C-alpha positions in Angstrom: -48.8 126.4 -70.3 -50.9 125.7 -73.3 -54.9 126.6 -73.2 -57.7 126.5 -75.4 -57.9 129.2 -77.6 -61.6 129.6 -77.8 -62.8 128.9 -73.9 -59.2 129.2 -71.9 -59.6 125.9 -70.4 -56.1 124.8 -69.6 -54.7 121.8 -69.8 -53.7 121.0 -66.4 -57.3 121.9 -65.7 -58.4 119.2 -68.4 -56.1 116.5 -67.4 -56.5 117.2 -63.4 -60.8 117.0 -63.4 -61.2 115.2 -66.7 -63.2 117.9 -67.9 -63.2 119.9 -70.9 -64.4 123.5 -71.7 -65.5 123.1 -75.2 -65.5 121.2 -78.0 -62.3 123.2 -79.2 -60.6 121.8 -76.1 -59.8 118.7 -78.8 -57.9 120.2 -80.8 -55.0 120.6 -78.1 -52.3 117.8 -78.5 -51.8 117.0 -74.6 -56.0 116.5 -74.9 -55.5 114.1 -78.0 -52.7 111.9 -76.5 -55.2 111.4 -73.3 -57.9 110.4 -75.2 -56.1 108.3 -76.9 -54.4 106.5 -74.4 -57.9 106.2 -72.5 -59.6 104.8 -75.1 -56.5 103.2 -77.2 -57.7 103.9 -80.8 -60.2 105.4 -83.3 -62.4 102.3 -84.1 -65.0 101.0 -81.8 -64.8 98.0 -81.2 -67.8 97.3 -79.0 -71.8 97.4 -79.8 
């Protein structure tokens, strides 16, 4: 199971709760994929 090297939060915990433990959690590939699926892209299209 992948987990954050800084805070120890697991990918499973993040995906189940929707909460990351720290800023380093966003470096995990599974978290990056989940964020990309949720928000669709890197370009802000709103106001």
